[in-house]
PDB file as gemmi writes it, atoms N, CA and C in Angstrom:
CRYST1    1.000    1.000    1.000  90.00  90.00  90.00 P 1                      
ATOM      1  N   UNK A   1       0.913  -1.352  -0.008  1.00  0.00           N  
ATOM      2  CA  UNK A   1       0.287   0.266   0.585  1.00  0.00           C  
ATOM      3  C   UNK A   1       0.910   1.707   0.043  1.00  0.00           C  
ATOM      4  N   UNK A   2       0.552   2.047  -0.281  1.00  0.00           N  
ATOM      5  CA  UNK A   2       1.254   2.766  -0.974  1.00  0.00           C  
ATOM      6  C   UNK A   2       0.524   4.507  -0.239  1.00  0.00           C  
ATOM      7  N   UNK A   3       1.645   5.804   0.747  1.00  0.00           N  
ATOM      8  CA  UNK A   3       0.610   6.579   1.518  1.00  0.00           C  
ATOM      9  C   UNK A   3       0.413   7.554   0.543  1.00  0.00           C  
ATOM     10  N   UNK A   4      -0.576   7.671  -0.398  1.00  0.00           N  
ATOM     11  CA  UNK A   4      -1.747   8.813  -0.455  1.00  0.00           C  
ATOM     12  C   UNK A   4      -1.702  10.228   0.834  1.00  0.00           C  
ATOM     13  N   UNK A   5      -1.135  11.531  -0.009  1.00  0.00           N  
ATOM     14  CA  UNK A   5      -1.644  12.739   1.377  1.00  0.00           C  
ATOM     15  C   UNK A   5      -2.966  12.787   0.551  1.00  0.00           C  
ATOM     16  N   UNK A   6      -4.259  13.542   1.891  1.00  0.00           N  
ATOM     17  CA  UNK A   6      -4.620  13.805   2.080  1.00  0.00           C  
ATOM     18  C   UNK A   6      -5.162  14.302   0.799  1.00  0.00           C  
ATOM     19  N   UNK A   7      -7.162  14.570   0.067  1.00  0.00           N  
ATOM     20  CA  UNK A   7      -6.921  15.398  -1.438  1.00  0.00           C  
ATOM     21  C   UNK A   7      -6.996  17.143  -0.721  1.00  0.00           C  
ATOM     22  N   UNK A   8      -6.026  17.933  -1.888  1.00  0.00           N  
ATOM     23  CA  UNK A   8      -6.435  18.790  -0.568  1.00  0.00           C  
ATOM     24  C   UNK A   8      -7.730  19.839  -1.074  1.00  0.00           C  
ATOM     25  N   UNK A   9      -8.173  20.319  -0.126  1.00  0.00           N  
ATOM     26  CA  UNK A   9      -9.729  21.566  -0.426  1.00  0.00           C  
ATOM     27  C   UNK A   9     -10.183  21.659  -1.345  1.00  0.00           C  
ATOM     28  N   UNK A  10      -9.340  22.359  -2.535  1.00  0.00           N  
ATOM     29  CA  UNK A  10     -10.025  22.449  -4.038  1.00  0.00           C  
ATOM     30  C   UNK A  10      -9.885  21.656  -4.811  1.00  0.00           C  
ATOM     31  N   UNK A  11     -10.505  20.493  -4.353  1.00  0.00           N  
ATOM     32  CA  UNK A  11     -10.803  19.588  -5.340  1.00  0.00           C  
ATOM     33  C   UNK A  11     -11.607  19.601  -5.762  1.00  0.00           C  
ATOM     34  N   UNK A  12     -11.367  18.847  -7.414  1.00  0.00           N  
ATOM     35  CA  UNK A  12     -12.792  19.260  -7.979  1.00  0.00           C  
ATOM     36  C   UNK A  12     -13.674  18.010  -7.603  1.00  0.00           C  
ATOM     37  N   UNK A  13     -14.437  17.398  -7.317  1.00  0.00           N  
ATOM     38  CA  UNK A  13     -14.957  15.981  -7.216  1.00  0.00           C  
ATOM     39  C   UNK A  13     -16.319  15.870  -8.332  1.00  0.00           C  
ATOM     40  N   UNK A  14     -15.889  14.554  -8.550  1.00  0.00           N  
ATOM     41  CA  UNK A  14     -17.053  14.236  -9.976  1.00  0.00           C  
ATOM     42  C   UNK A  14     -17.842  13.119  -9.402  1.00  0.00           C  
ATOM     43  N   UNK A  15     -19.871  13.628  -8.974  1.00  0.00           N  
ATOM     44  CA  UNK A  15     -19.954  12.275  -8.879  1.00  0.00           C  
ATOM     45  C   UNK A  15     -20.855  11.499  -9.593  1.00  0.00           C  
ATOM     46  N   UNK A  16     -20.804   9.838  -9.184  1.00  0.00           N  
ATOM     47  CA  UNK A  16     -20.815   8.843 -10.007  1.00  0.00           C  
ATOM     48  C   UNK A  16     -21.933   9.452 -11.125  1.00  0.00           C  
ATOM     49  N   UNK A  17     -21.702   8.916 -12.420  1.00  0.00           N  
ATOM     50  CA  UNK A  17     -22.816   8.712 -13.806  1.00  0.00           C  
ATOM     51  C   UNK A  17     -23.493   7.661 -13.605  1.00  0.00           C  
ATOM     52  N   UNK A  18     -23.645   6.465 -12.639  1.00  0.00           N  
ATOM     53  CA  UNK A  18     -24.604   5.936 -11.976  1.00  0.00           C  
ATOM     54  C   UNK A  18     -25.324   6.201 -10.926  1.00  0.00           C  
ATOM     55  N   UNK A  19     -25.245   7.428 -10.568  1.00  0.00           N  
ATOM     56  CA  UNK A  19     -25.893   7.713  -9.214  1.00  0.00           C  
ATOM     57  C   UNK A  19     -27.862   7.996  -9.126  1.00  0.00           C  
ATOM     58  N   UNK A  20     -27.628   7.830 -10.233  1.00  0.00           N  
ATOM     59  CA  UNK A  20     -29.321   8.078 -10.927  1.00  0.00           C  
ATOM     60  C   UNK A  20     -30.275   8.642  -9.402  1.00  0.00           C  
ATOM     61  N   UNK A  21     -31.149   7.729  -9.052  1.00  0.00           N  
ATOM     62  CA  UNK A  21     -32.487   7.247  -8.397  1.00  0.00           C  
ATOM     63  C   UNK A  21     -31.638   6.870  -7.104  1.00  0.00           C  
ATOM     64  N   UNK A  22     -30.787   6.777  -7.275  1.00  0.00           N  
ATOM     65  CA  UNK A  22     -29.703   5.790  -5.862  1.00  0.00           C  
ATOM     66  C   UNK A  22     -30.256   5.929  -4.285  1.00  0.00           C  
ATOM     67  N   UNK A  23     -30.895   7.151  -4.098  1.00  0.00           N  
ATOM     68  CA  UNK A  23     -31.506   7.631  -3.164  1.00  0.00           C  
ATOM     69  C   UNK A  23     -29.526   8.332  -2.582  1.00  0.00           C  
ATOM     70  N   UNK A  24     -29.131   8.502  -2.683  1.00  0.00           N  
ATOM     71  CA  UNK A  24     -28.338   9.363  -2.350  1.00  0.00           C  
ATOM     72  C   UNK A  24     -27.064   8.595  -2.040  1.00  0.00           C  
ATOM     73  N   UNK A  25     -27.213   7.248  -2.453  1.00  0.00           N  
ATOM     74  CA  UNK A  25     -26.158   6.080  -2.257  1.00  0.00           C  
ATOM     75  C   UNK A  25     -24.239   6.654  -3.426  1.00  0.00           C  
ATOM     76  N   UNK A  26     -23.754   7.332  -3.472  1.00  0.00           N  
ATOM     77  CA  UNK A  26     -22.895   7.354  -4.739  1.00  0.00           C  
ATOM     78  C   UNK A  26     -21.763   7.641  -4.493  1.00  0.00           C  
ATOM     79  N   UNK A  27     -20.891   7.262  -5.093  1.00  0.00           N  
ATOM     80  CA  UNK A  27     -19.643   8.077  -4.275  1.00  0.00           C  
ATOM     81  C   UNK A  27     -19.224   8.978  -5.276  1.00  0.00           C  
ATOM     82  N   UNK A  28     -17.959   9.794  -5.036  1.00  0.00           N  
ATOM     83  CA  UNK A  28     -17.726  10.742  -5.958  1.00  0.00           C  
ATOM     84  C   UNK A  28     -15.423  10.493  -5.810  1.00  0.00           C  
ATOM     85  N   UNK A  29     -14.983  11.127  -6.658  1.00  0.00           N  
ATOM     86  CA  UNK A  29     -13.533  11.218  -7.436  1.00  0.00           C  
ATOM     87  C   UNK A  29     -13.530  12.501  -7.528  1.00  0.00           C  
ATOM     88  N   UNK A  30     -12.618  12.978  -7.360  1.00  0.00           N  
ATOM     89  CA  UNK A  30     -11.243  14.074  -8.139  1.00  0.00           C  
ATOM     90  C   UNK A  30     -10.129  12.687  -8.158  1.00  0.00           C  
ATOM     91  N   UNK A  31      -9.462  13.627  -9.596  1.00  0.00           N  
ATOM     92  CA  UNK A  31      -8.452  13.766  -9.974  1.00  0.00           C  
ATOM     93  C   UNK A  31      -7.528  14.265  -9.801  1.00  0.00           C  
ATOM     94  N   UNK A  32      -6.496  14.658  -8.682  1.00  0.00           N  
ATOM     95  CA  UNK A  32      -5.128  15.663  -9.264  1.00  0.00           C  
ATOM     96  C   UNK A  32      -3.795  15.008  -8.402  1.00  0.00           C  
ATOM     97  N   UNK A  33      -3.479  15.267 -10.098  1.00  0.00           N  
ATOM     98  CA  UNK A  33      -1.644  15.278 -10.151  1.00  0.00           C  
ATOM     99  C   UNK A  33      -1.811  13.684 -10.410  1.00  0.00           C  
ATOM    100  N   UNK A  34      -1.121  13.618  -9.587  1.00  0.00           N  
ATOM    101  CA  UNK A  34      -0.750  11.639  -9.552  1.00  0.00           C  
ATOM    102  C   UNK A  34      -1.417  10.586  -8.696  1.00  0.00           C  
ATOM    103  N   UNK A  35      -2.869  11.039  -7.831  1.00  0.00           N  
ATOM    104  CA  UNK A  35      -3.335  10.771  -7.012  1.00  0.00           C  
ATOM    105  C   UNK A  35      -4.611  10.794  -7.383  1.00  0.00           C  
ATOM    106  N   UNK A  36      -5.880   9.094  -6.743  1.00  0.00           N  
ATOM    107  CA  UNK A  36      -7.495   9.313  -6.917  1.00  0.00           C  
ATOM    108  C   UNK A  36      -7.709   9.750  -6.391  1.00  0.00           C  
ATOM    109  N   UNK A  37      -9.083   9.739  -5.279  1.00  0.00           N  
ATOM    110  CA  UNK A  37      -9.127   9.873  -4.051  1.00  0.00           C  
ATOM    111  C   UNK A  37     -11.197   9.577  -4.738  1.00  0.00           C  
ATOM    112  N   UNK A  38     -11.478   8.345  -4.103  1.00  0.00           N  
ATOM    113  CA  UNK A  38     -13.017   8.520  -3.336  1.00  0.00           C  
ATOM    114  C   UNK A  38     -13.359   8.767  -2.412  1.00  0.00           C  
ATOM    115  N   UNK A  39     -14.687   8.958  -1.957  1.00  0.00           N  
ATOM    116  CA  UNK A  39     -15.395   9.614  -0.869  1.00  0.00           C  
ATOM    117  C   UNK A  39     -17.413   9.508  -1.257  1.00  0.00           C  
ATOM    118  N   UNK A  40     -17.967   9.382  -0.358  1.00  0.00           N  
ATOM    119  CA  UNK A  40     -18.831   8.576  -0.451  1.00  0.00           C  
ATOM    120  C   UNK A  40     -19.958   9.657  -0.227  1.00  0.00           C  
ATOM    121  N   UNK A  41     -20.607  10.342  -1.665  1.00  0.00           N  
ATOM    122  CA  UNK A  41     -21.736  11.901  -1.291  1.00  0.00           C  
ATOM    123  C   UNK A  41     -22.590  12.298  -0.660  1.00  0.00           C  
ATOM    124  N   UNK A  42     -22.148  11.601   0.200  1.00  0.00           N  
ATOM    125  CA  UNK A  42     -23.047  12.045   1.530  1.00  0.00           C  
ATOM    126  C   UNK A  42     -22.905  12.772   2.672  1.00  0.00           C  
ATOM    127  N   UNK A  43     -21.405  12.392   2.567  1.00  0.00           N  
ATOM    128  CA  UNK A  43     -20.699  12.498   4.453  1.00  0.00           C  
ATOM    129  C   UNK A  43     -19.198  13.481   3.149  1.00  0.00           C  
ATOM    130  N   UNK A  44     -19.509  14.037   2.561  1.00  0.00           N  
ATOM    131  CA  UNK A  44     -18.048  14.818   1.972  1.00  0.00           C  
ATOM    132  C   UNK A  44     -17.133  15.377   2.612  1.00  0.00           C  
ATOM    133  N   UNK A  45     -17.548  16.201   3.706  1.00  0.00           N  
ATOM    134  CA  UNK A  45     -16.149  16.642   4.874  1.00  0.00           C  
ATOM    135  C   UNK A  45     -16.097  15.050   5.738  1.00  0.00           C  
ATOM    136  N   UNK A  46     -16.826  13.827   4.914  1.00  0.00           N  
ATOM    137  CA  UNK A  46     -15.210  12.871   5.416  1.00  0.00           C  
ATOM    138  C   UNK A  46     -14.726  11.939   5.483  1.00  0.00           C  
ATOM    139  N   UNK A  47     -14.203  11.218   5.570  1.00  0.00           N  
ATOM    140  CA  UNK A  47     -12.860   9.779   4.935  1.00  0.00           C  
ATOM    141  C   UNK A  47     -12.921  10.097   3.176  1.00  0.00           C  
ATOM    142  N   UNK A  48     -11.640   9.719   2.635  1.00  0.00           N  
ATOM    143  CA  UNK A  48     -11.488   9.688   1.214  1.00  0.00           C  
ATOM    144  C   UNK A  48     -10.341   8.672   0.947  1.00  0.00           C  
ATOM    145  N   UNK A  49     -10.843   8.008   0.576  1.00  0.00           N  
ATOM    146  CA  UNK A  49      -9.883   7.420   0.036  1.00  0.00           C  
ATOM    147  C   UNK A  49      -8.959   7.771  -1.423  1.00  0.00           C  
ATOM    148  N   UNK A  50      -8.003   7.074  -0.757  1.00  0.00           N  
ATOM    149  CA  UNK A  50      -6.464   7.520  -2.544  1.00  0.00           C  
ATOM    150  C   UNK A  50      -6.263   6.635  -2.792  1.00  0.00           C  
ATOM    151  N   UNK A  51      -5.478   6.485  -3.061  1.00  0.00           N  
ATOM    152  CA  UNK A  51      -5.010   5.838  -4.633  1.00  0.00           C  
ATOM    153  C   UNK A  51      -3.872   6.556  -5.971  1.00  0.00           C  
ATOM    154  N   UNK A  52      -3.227   5.703  -5.880  1.00  0.00           N  
ATOM    155  CA  UNK A  52      -1.791   6.211  -7.226  1.00  0.00           C  
ATOM    156  C   UNK A  52      -3.328   6.492  -8.450  1.00  0.00           C  
ATOM    157  N   UNK A  53      -2.400   6.948  -9.558  1.00  0.00           N  
ATOM    158  CA  UNK A  53      -3.121   5.880 -10.897  1.00  0.00           C  
ATOM    159  C   UNK A  53      -3.307   4.342 -11.123  1.00  0.00           C  
ATOM    160  N   UNK A  54      -2.421   3.792 -11.056  1.00  0.00           N  
ATOM    161  CA  UNK A  54      -1.348   2.354 -10.595  1.00  0.00           C  
ATOM    162  C   UNK A  54      -3.033   1.592 -10.273  1.00  0.00           C  
ATOM    163  N   UNK A  55      -2.534   2.632  -8.689  1.00  0.00           N  
ATOM    164  CA  UNK A  55      -4.063   1.038  -8.182  1.00  0.00           C  
ATOM    165  C   UNK A  55      -4.970   1.666  -9.162  1.00  0.00           C  
ATOM    166  N   UNK A  56      -5.553   3.270  -9.007  1.00  0.00           N  
ATOM    167  CA  UNK A  56      -6.816   2.773  -9.066  1.00  0.00           C  
ATOM    168  C   UNK A  56      -7.831   1.853 -10.339  1.00  0.00           C  
ATOM    169  N   UNK A  57      -6.219   2.559 -11.733  1.00  0.00           N  
ATOM    170  CA  UNK A  57      -6.858   1.856 -13.033  1.00  0.00           C  
ATOM    171  C   UNK A  57      -7.072  -0.028 -12.306  1.00  0.00           C  
ATOM    172  N   UNK A  58      -6.568  -0.387 -11.578  1.00  0.00           N  
ATOM    173  CA  UNK A  58      -6.295  -2.062 -11.012  1.00  0.00           C  
ATOM    174  C   UNK A  58      -7.996  -2.126 -10.520  1.00  0.00           C  
ATOM    175  N   UNK A  59      -8.009  -0.994  -9.526  1.00  0.00           N  
ATOM    176  CA  UNK A  59      -9.738  -1.429  -9.362  1.00  0.00           C  
ATOM    177  C   UNK A  59     -10.632  -1.321 -10.075  1.00  0.00           C  
ATOM    178  N   UNK A  60     -10.505  -0.349 -10.825  1.00  0.00           N  
ATOM    179  CA  UNK A  60     -11.340  -0.576 -12.178  1.00  0.00           C  
ATOM    180  C   UNK A  60     -11.322  -1.803 -12.767  1.00  0.00           C  
ATOM    181  N   UNK A  61     -10.238  -2.090 -13.496  1.00  0.00           N  
ATOM    182  CA  UNK A  61     -10.343  -4.036 -14.117  1.00  0.00           C  
ATOM    183  C   UNK A  61     -10.796  -4.710 -13.137  1.00  0.00           C  
ATOM    184  N   UNK A  62     -10.811  -4.932 -11.565  1.00  0.00           N  
ATOM    185  CA  UNK A  62     -11.089  -6.140 -10.726  1.00  0.00           C  
ATOM    186  C   UNK A  62     -12.587  -5.846 -11.095  1.00  0.00           C  
ATOM    187  N   UNK A  63     -13.103  -4.178 -10.758  1.00  0.00           N  
ATOM    188  CA  UNK A  63     -14.512  -4.118 -10.969  1.00  0.00           C  
ATOM    189  C   UNK A  63     -15.921  -4.697 -12.154  1.00  0.00           C  
ATOM    190  N   UNK A  64     -14.843  -4.462 -13.330  1.00  0.00           N  
ATOM    191  CA  UNK A  64     -14.922  -4.657 -14.910  1.00  0.00           C  
ATOM    192  C   UNK A  64     -15.761  -5.986 -15.030  1.00  0.00           C  
ATOM    193  N   UNK A  65     -14.684  -6.554 -14.244  1.00  0.00           N  
ATOM    194  CA  UNK A  65     -14.441  -8.264 -13.797  1.00  0.00           C  
ATOM    195  C   UNK A  65     -15.896  -9.037 -13.720  1.00  0.00           C  
ATOM    196  N   UNK A  66     -16.335  -7.694 -12.350  1.00  0.00           N  
ATOM    197  CA  UNK A  66     -17.173  -8.659 -11.500  1.00  0.00           C  
ATOM    198  C   UNK A  66     -16.759  -9.189 -10.282  1.00  0.00           C  
ATOM    199  N   UNK A  67     -15.401  -8.959 -10.424  1.00  0.00           N  
ATOM    200  CA  UNK A  67     -14.685  -9.663  -8.656  1.00  0.00           C  
ATOM    201  C   UNK A  67     -15.467  -9.453  -7.804  1.00  0.00           C  
ATOM    202  N   UNK A  68     -16.069  -7.789  -7.221  1.00  0.00           N  
ATOM    203  CA  UNK A  68     -17.000  -7.747  -6.115  1.00  0.00           C  
ATOM    204  C   UNK A  68     -18.303  -7.983  -6.423  1.00  0.00           C  
ATOM    205  N   UNK A  69     -18.449  -9.185  -7.357  1.00  0.00           N  
ATOM    206  CA  UNK A  69     -20.215  -8.761  -7.162  1.00  0.00           C  
ATOM    207  C   UNK A  69     -20.570  -9.933  -6.137  1.00  0.00           C  
ATOM    208  N   UNK A  70     -21.256  -9.809  -5.346  1.00  0.00           N  
ATOM    209  CA  UNK A  70     -22.458 -10.664  -4.303  1.00  0.00           C  
ATOM    210  C   UNK A  70     -23.337 -11.519  -4.756  1.00  0.00           C  
ATOM    211  N   UNK A  71     -23.478 -13.114  -5.305  1.00  0.00           N  
ATOM    212  CA  UNK A  71     -24.308 -14.066  -5.419  1.00  0.00           C  
ATOM    213  C   UNK A  71     -25.410 -13.415  -4.621  1.00  0.00           C  
ATOM    214  N   UNK A  72     -26.357 -13.466  -5.313  1.00  0.00           N  
ATOM    215  CA  UNK A  72     -27.841 -12.722  -4.655  1.00  0.00           C  
ATOM    216  C   UNK A  72     -28.336 -11.175  -4.267  1.00  0.00           C  
ATOM    217  N   UNK A  73     -27.079 -10.748  -4.890  1.00  0.00           N  
ATOM    218  CA  UNK A  73     -27.948  -9.718  -4.196  1.00  0.00           C  
ATOM    219  C   UNK A  73     -27.418  -8.418  -5.335  1.00  0.00           C  
ATOM    220  N   UNK A  74     -28.705  -8.020  -5.822  1.00  0.00           N  
ATOM    221  CA  UNK A  74     -28.648  -6.416  -7.079  1.00  0.00           C  
ATOM    222  C   UNK A  74     -28.218  -5.869  -6.449  1.00  0.00           C  
ATOM    223  N   UNK A  75     -27.461  -4.966  -7.757  1.00  0.00           N  
ATOM    224  CA  UNK A  75     -27.004  -3.395  -7.169  1.00  0.00           C  
ATOM    225  C   UNK A  75     -28.388  -1.944  -7.583  1.00  0.00           C  
TER     226      UNK A  75                                                      
END                                                                             
């Protein structure tokens, strides 16, 4: 695991395009320089997870493969 500094206060956050009518259950992503941060859109002052671009790329590949899906649970 790589130590990633906290996102700057000036970070520009983008809400997930799939948030739709999910009742606010969304994530937001900010990309600044060599880091990517992810946070809960319902708690913008709460913690954010930080990733390097390489870590984020691996995470996206794993999600696209469906490796985090739970049998019997609909999204």
